[in-house]
N, C-alpha and C positions, 0 to 999 in steps of 0.2 A: 661453345656455341659455334655452329658451322657458318660459313660465309653467307649462306642463303637464308638464315634465320633472321627474323625481324626483332629489333630491340623492343621488348614489352615495357612500356612506361605509362604513367598516369597521363602524360601529355598525349600519347597515342589514343588512349581511351576517351579523353576529353574531346579530342578532335573528331572521334567517331560518333560520340553520342551527345555532345553538348553539355553545357554546365548544369542544366536542370536534371538531366539523367544522372550526371556524376554526383550531384548532391543527394539524390535519392539512393544511388548505389552506395555512397559512403554511409548513409543511415542504415541500410540493410546490413552492411559489414559490421558496423558498430553494434548493431542489435544481435549479432551472432546468428544471422539468418542464412548464411552461406556455408555449404558443406560439400564434401567429396570433390574437391577441385583438382583437376589434372591438366597438364599441358604437354601434349605431344605434337610438336609443330606439324602443321599449322593450326591444330585444333586445341582450343582451350575450353574445357567443359566443367560443369559443376551443377549442384542443385541449390535452388533458392526457395525458401519458404516465405510466402507473403500471405498473411491472414491464414485462412484454412487451406490454401492451395500450395502445392509444391510444383515448381517449374524446373524442367531440365533446360538449363541455359548455357550460353557460351558464345564463343566467337571463332570463326575460321579466319585466321589472319594470314593472308597471302602476301600483302605488302602494306605499307602505311596508308595507301589510298584504296586498297581492296580488302575490306573487312566485312564479312558476312555474319549477320546475327542469326543464331540458331535456337533462340528461345521459343518456348511453346506458349508464351503469353499472347493475348489478343493484340496488343500494340505492335508486337513484332510480326505476327502472322498477317494482320489485315493492312497495316500501314507500312510495313517494311522498315520500321525505325530500329535503331540500335537502342535497346531498352536498358533500364536501370538494372534489371536482373543479370543480364550478360556482363554489364560493366562491373557489377558487384562481384561476379565470379573472377573477373580480371583483377580487381583490387584485392580480393582475398588471396589470390595467387601471389601478388606482389608483396603482401604483408609478411614481414619476417616472423619466423617462429619465435615465441616468447623465450627470452634468455633465462637460464637457470638462475636462482637466487644467488647473490654473491655473499660469501661468508664475511661476517664483520671482521674488521681489522682490530687486533688486540694491540693497543699502543705499548711501546717500550717505555717503561717508567723513566729511564734516564733521558731518553730523547724528548719525552713530554716535558720534563723539568726544564730542559734547555730551550725548547720551543715556546714555552708559555710566555706570552707577551703581555698578558693582562693580570693584574693582581688587585687586592683590596686597597682602597685609598690610604689606609694607615701605614702601608709599607714604605720604608725609606727609599729614596732614589727613583721613585716612579713619577712620571709626568702625567698629570691629571687629564682625563678625557671624559666626556659624557656621550653616551650612545643615543642615537635617534633611530627608531624603526620607521621605515618609509613604506607605507601601504600604497598599492597601485590605485589609480583613479577609477578603475573599473572593478573595485573590490566586490561590490554586491553581485555583479554578473559573474565574476571569476570564482567566487567561493563555492557555489553549488557544483561547478564543473571541476573542482579541485585543480584549478589552473592559476594559483596565486604565485606571484613572484615578489618576495619581500627583499628589501635592501636595508643594510645597516650602514649608518654613517657615524663617524666620530667627530665630536666637536672638540677642537683643540686650538688654543690661543684665539678664541673667538671665531674660528673658521670651521665649516663643516666639510669633511672630506670622506671619501670611501675608505673602508678599513685597509684595503690594499695600498692606499697612498700613504699610510703611516710609515715612518722610517723603520726599517726592519731591524736596525741595530739597537733600538730603544725599547724599554718596557714601559707600560702605561698602567696607571691606577684608575679604577672606576668603582662606582657604587656596587653594592652586593647584587641588586636587581639586574644591573648590566652584566655582571659576571655570570649570573644564571642564564641570561639570554645568549651569552657567548659559549656557554657550556664549559667554562673554565673552573 
């Protein structure tokens, strides 16, 4: 990037268009309505489909305070606002390309045997633990969005601790259902 180029960021777009336009722009990007995005400083251009209409949209970014909207929508033409269409083009340009799928790691049997910290309760020399699955308080809202964060805690000696807090030098015994949850 040459010294005259402006750093393109979400903060720059938010300052130019405001939070309402940014929210609408994020929705357009998430819906896959933005295409043919190019950036040749100072011109950022692309196409946005909204309903039955296609808009040629974009921004001419001369500086952080000198941003010209070049969208063909009514909001841009009549009121001179930086519209959601042009911000969506900017957000689409910022979005990283999807990463290629990562090949699954095949575990080494010898290493797996050494690293196994959990076994069935019947094995000798294991310290007994009971696992607790912690669901988030916003479970109902997070489920349809596929944004769940689950936590596992281990109950040991009457205390509940995160699995990472268990001593690494010890092995632990738990019920069969807990072993299934751990993938052991």
